[in-house]
FIROSE-125523 format. One record per residue: residue number from 1; residue in three letters; z, y, x of N, C-alpha, C in turn. Coordinates in nm, 2 decimals, padded with zeros to 4 digits, m for minus. Layout:
NUM,ALA,Z,Y,X,Z,Y,X,Z,Y,X
...
***
This chain:
1,MET,m01.38,m06.80,03.18,m01.28,m06.71,03.14,m01.15,m06.75,03.17
2,GLU,m01.06,m06.65,03.21,m00.93,m06.68,03.24,m00.84,m06.58,03.16
3,ILE,m00.72,m06.64,03.12,m00.62,m06.58,03.03,m00.49,m06.57,03.13
4,ASN,m00.43,m06.45,03.13,m00.30,m06.44,03.20,m00.21,m06.36,03.10
5,ILE,m00.10,m06.41,03.09,00.01,m06.35,03.00,00.12,m06.29,03.08
6,ARG,00.16,m06.16,03.04,00.27,m06.10,03.11,00.35,m06.02,03.00
7,GLU,00.46,m05.97,03.04,00.54,m05.87,02.95,00.52,m05.73,03.00
8,TYR,00.53,m05.64,02.91,00.50,m05.50,02.94,00.58,m05.42,02.83
9,GLU,00.69,m05.35,02.87,00.76,m05.26,02.78,00.78,m05.34,02.65
10,GLY,00.83,m05.45,02.64,00.88,m05.52,02.51,00.76,m05.58,02.44
11,GLY,00.63,m05.57,02.50,00.53,m05.64,02.44,00.46,m05.74,02.51
12,LYS,00.38,m05.84,02.46,00.31,m05.94,02.54,00.18,m05.88,02.57
13,VAL,00.14,m05.90,02.71,00.01,m05.85,02.75,m00.08,m05.98,02.77
14,ILE,m00.19,m05.99,02.70,m00.30,m06.09,02.72,m00.41,m06.04,02.81
15,ALA,m00.41,m06.06,02.93,m00.51,m06.02,03.02,m00.63,m06.12,03.02
16,VAL,m00.74,m06.08,02.98,m00.86,m06.17,02.98,m00.95,m06.12,03.07
17,SER,m01.01,m06.22,03.14,m01.11,m06.18,03.24,m01.25,m06.27,03.23
18,GLY,m01.36,m06.24,03.26,m01.47,m06.32,03.26,m01.54,m06.30,03.14
19,GLU,m01.61,m06.41,03.09,m01.70,m06.41,02.98,m01.62,m06.46,02.85
20,ILE,m01.64,m06.40,02.74,m01.57,m06.45,02.62,m01.70,m06.49,02.54
21,ASP,m01.72,m06.61,02.52,m01.84,m06.66,02.45,m01.81,m06.78,02.37
22,LEU,m01.90,m06.84,02.32,m01.89,m06.96,02.22,m01.81,m07.08,02.28
23,TYR,m01.83,m07.09,02.42,m01.75,m07.21,02.49,m01.61,m07.17,02.52
24,SER,m01.59,m07.03,02.55,m01.45,m07.00,02.60,m01.36,m06.95,02.49
25,SER,m01.42,m06.91,02.39,m01.34,m06.83,02.26,m01.24,m06.93,02.20
26,PRO,m01.27,m07.06,02.19,m01.16,m07.16,02.14,m01.04,m07.14,02.22
27,LEU,m01.04,m07.14,02.35,m00.91,m07.14,02.44,m00.84,m07.01,02.39
28,LEU,m00.92,m06.90,02.39,m00.85,m06.75,02.36,m00.80,m06.77,02.20
29,ARG,m00.87,m06.83,02.12,m00.82,m06.84,01.97,m00.69,m06.91,01.98
30,LYS,m00.68,m07.01,02.07,m00.55,m07.09,02.06,m00.44,m07.02,02.10
31,GLN,m00.46,m06.93,02.23,m00.36,m06.85,02.28,m00.31,m06.75,02.18
32,LEU,m00.41,m06.68,02.12,m00.38,m06.58,02.02,m00.29,m06.63,01.91
33,MET,m00.33,m06.74,01.86,m00.26,m06.81,01.74,m00.12,m06.86,01.77
34,VAL,m00.09,m06.88,01.90,00.04,m06.91,01.95,00.14,m06.79,01.94
35,PHE,00.08,m06.68,01.95,00.15,m06.55,01.94,00.16,m06.49,01.80
36,VAL,00.06,m06.54,01.72,00.07,m06.50,01.58,00.17,m06.58,01.51
37,LYS,00.18,m06.72,01.54,00.28,m06.80,01.49,00.43,m06.76,01.52
38,LYS,00.44,m06.70,01.65,00.57,m06.65,01.69,00.60,m06.51,01.64
39,LYS,00.52,m06.45,01.58,00.52,m06.30,01.52,00.53,m06.21,01.63
40,GLU,00.47,m06.23,01.75,00.48,m06.14,01.86,00.42,m06.01,01.83
41,SER,00.48,m05.90,01.85,00.41,m05.77,01.82,00.49,m05.67,01.91
42,PRO,00.42,m05.56,01.96,00.26,m05.56,01.96,00.20,m05.66,02.07
43,LEU,00.09,m05.70,02.04,00.00,m05.78,02.14,m00.09,m05.68,02.21
44,LEU,m00.08,m05.67,02.33,m00.15,m05.57,02.41,m00.26,m05.66,02.48
45,VAL,m00.39,m05.62,02.46,m00.51,m05.71,02.50,m00.58,m05.62,02.62
46,ASP,m00.57,m05.69,02.74,m00.62,m05.62,02.85,m00.77,m05.66,02.87
47,PHE,m00.86,m05.57,02.85,m01.01,m05.61,02.85,m01.06,m05.58,02.99
48,GLY,m00.97,m05.53,03.08,m01.03,m05.48,03.21,m01.12,m05.58,03.28
49,GLY,m01.10,m05.70,03.28,m01.17,m05.81,03.35,m01.28,m05.87,03.27
50,VAL,m01.30,m05.83,03.15,m01.41,m05.89,03.06,m01.54,m05.84,03.10
51,SER,m01.63,m05.93,03.13,m01.77,m05.88,03.18,m01.88,m05.90,03.05
52,TYR,m01.84,m05.98,02.95,m01.92,m06.02,02.85,m01.84,m06.06,02.74
53,ILE,m01.88,m06.03,02.62,m01.82,m06.08,02.50,m01.94,m06.11,02.38
54,ASP,m01.95,m06.22,02.32,m02.05,m06.24,02.23,m01.98,m06.24,02.08
55,SER,m02.06,m06.28,01.98,m02.02,m06.27,01.84,m01.88,m06.36,01.82
56,SER,m01.89,m06.49,01.89,m01.78,m06.56,01.86,m01.66,m06.52,01.92
57,GLY,m01.67,m06.44,02.04,m01.55,m06.37,02.09,m01.50,m06.26,02.00
58,ILE,m01.59,m06.18,01.95,m01.55,m06.08,01.86,m01.48,m06.13,01.74
59,ALA,m01.53,m06.24,01.68,m01.48,m06.31,01.56,m01.34,m06.37,01.61
60,THR,m01.32,m06.42,01.72,m01.19,m06.46,01.76,m01.09,m06.36,01.75
61,PHE,m01.11,m06.24,01.81,m01.03,m06.12,01.80,m01.01,m06.07,01.65
62,VAL,m01.11,m06.08,01.57,m01.08,m06.05,01.43,m00.99,m06.14,01.36
63,GLU,m01.01,m06.27,01.39,m00.91,m06.35,01.33,m00.77,m06.33,01.38
64,GLY,m00.77,m06.31,01.52,m00.63,m06.27,01.58,m00.56,m06.14,01.49
65,LEU,m00.64,m06.05,01.49,m00.60,m05.93,01.42,m00.55,m05.93,01.29
66,LYS,m00.62,m06.03,01.21,m00.58,m06.06,01.07,m00.45,m06.13,01.07
67,GLY,m00.44,m06.23,01.17,m00.31,m06.29,01.18,m00.19,m06.21,01.22
68,VAL,m00.21,m06.12,01.31,m00.10,m06.03,01.35,m00.08,m05.94,01.24
69,MET,m00.17,m05.89,01.15,m00.15,m05.79,01.05,m00.08,m05.85,00.93
70,SER,m00.10,m06.01,00.92,m00.03,m06.07,00.80,00.11,m06.06,00.81
71,PHE,00.18,m06.02,00.93,00.33,m06.02,00.93,00.36,m05.86,00.97
72,GLY,00.26,m05.78,00.96,00.30,m05.64,00.99,00.29,m05.61,01.13
73,GLY,00.24,m05.69,01.21,00.24,m05.67,01.36,00.11,m05.58,01.40
74,ARG,00.10,m05.55,01.52,m00.01,m05.47,01.57,m00.08,m05.54,01.70
75,MET,m00.21,m05.53,01.71,m00.28,m05.57,01.83,m00.35,m05.45,01.89
76,LYS,m00.33,m05.43,02.01,m00.37,m05.30,02.08,m00.46,m05.33,02.20
77,MET,m00.58,m05.30,02.21,m00.67,m05.33,02.32,m00.68,m05.21,02.42
78,PHE,m00.70,m05.24,02.53,m00.72,m05.13,02.64,m00.81,m05.18,02.76
79,GLY,m00.85,m05.08,02.82,m00.93,m05.12,02.95,m01.07,m05.16,02.93
80,ILE,m01.13,m05.14,02.81,m01.26,m05.19,02.77,m01.37,m05.12,02.84
81,ARG,m01.45,m05.20,02.91,m01.56,m05.14,02.98,m01.66,m05.08,02.90
82,PRO,m01.73,m04.96,02.95,m01.83,m04.90,02.85,m01.94,m04.99,02.79
83,ALA,m01.99,m05.09,02.85,m02.08,m05.19,02.79,m02.02,m05.27,02.69
84,ILE,m01.90,m05.31,02.71,m01.83,m05.39,02.60,m01.80,m05.30,02.49
85,MET,m01.75,m05.19,02.52,m01.72,m05.08,02.41,m01.84,m05.05,02.32
86,GLU,m01.96,m05.04,02.38,m02.07,m05.03,02.31,m02.09,m05.13,02.18
87,ILE,m02.05,m05.26,02.21,m02.05,m05.36,02.11,m01.95,m05.33,01.99
88,PHE,m01.84,m05.29,02.03,m01.74,m05.25,01.93,m01.78,m05.13,01.85
89,SER,m01.84,m05.04,01.91,m01.89,m04.91,01.85,m02.00,m04.95,01.75
90,PHE,m02.11,m05.02,01.81,m02.22,m05.05,01.73,m02.19,m05.12,01.60
91,SER,m02.09,m05.21,01.61,m02.05,m05.30,01.49,m01.94,m05.23,01.42
92,LYS,m01.90,m05.11,01.45,m01.80,m05.02,01.38,m01.67,m05.09,01.39
93,LEU,m01.65,m05.18,01.48,m01.52,m05.24,01.50,m01.42,m05.15,01.58
94,ASP,m01.47,m05.05,01.63,m01.39,m04.94,01.70,m01.31,m04.87,01.61
95,LYS,m01.34,m04.88,01.48,m01.25,m04.83,01.37,m01.16,m04.92,01.32
96,VAL,m01.18,m05.06,01.34,m01.09,m05.16,01.29,m00.97,m05.19,01.40
97,PHE,m01.01,m05.20,01.52,m00.92,m05.24,01.62,m00.86,m05.11,01.68
98,GLU,m00.73,m05.13,01.73,m00.67,m05.01,01.80,m00.70,m05.03,01.94
99,ILE,m00.78,m04.92,01.98,m00.83,m04.93,02.12,m00.79,m04.82,02.20
100,TYR,m00.74,m04.84,02.33,m00.68,m04.73,02.41,m00.75,m04.73,02.55
101,GLY,m00.73,m04.64,02.61,m00.79,m04.64,02.76,m00.70,m04.72,02.85
102,THR,m00.58,m04.70,02.85,m00.48,m04.76,02.95,m00.37,m04.83,02.87
103,ILE,m00.30,m04.92,02.95,m00.20,m05.00,02.90,m00.08,m04.89,02.85
104,ASP,m00.07,m04.79,02.93,00.05,m04.70,02.88,00.01,m04.62,02.77
105,ASP,m00.12,m04.59,02.75,m00.16,m04.53,02.61,m00.14,m04.63,02.50
106,ALA,m00.16,m04.75,02.53,m00.15,m04.86,02.41,00.00,m04.88,02.39
107,ALA,00.08,m04.89,02.49,00.23,m04.91,02.46,00.30,m04.79,02.42
108,ASP,00.26,m04.68,02.44,00.32,m04.56,02.39,00.28,m04.52,02.25
109,SER,00.17,m04.57,02.20,00.12,m04.54,02.07,00.22,m04.58,01.96
110,ARG,00.24,m04.52,01.85,00.33,m04.56,01.75,00.25,m04.60,01.62
***
């Protein structure tokens, strides 16, 4: 898994690529918690390069979302591939997370 950080229209973009699993999710959690502690919002999460996510990866994002929501912030996900989206849909997490098709859709949402 790789994580790249960039700015986009006043928000931080966390671009994740590769597999998010039991072994890589602690690194992702560490990065998300840095932004939570700084009260960065919105956090835009680019899933375009994610090829796999397991339950520990999902749990990491749930924890990150809880952290962001604790200060009234928002986490917006975009670019989720259909196979990964099935996991969010099956677990009903597509109703919990803000999920958008593109970065522009995510950035423009209020």
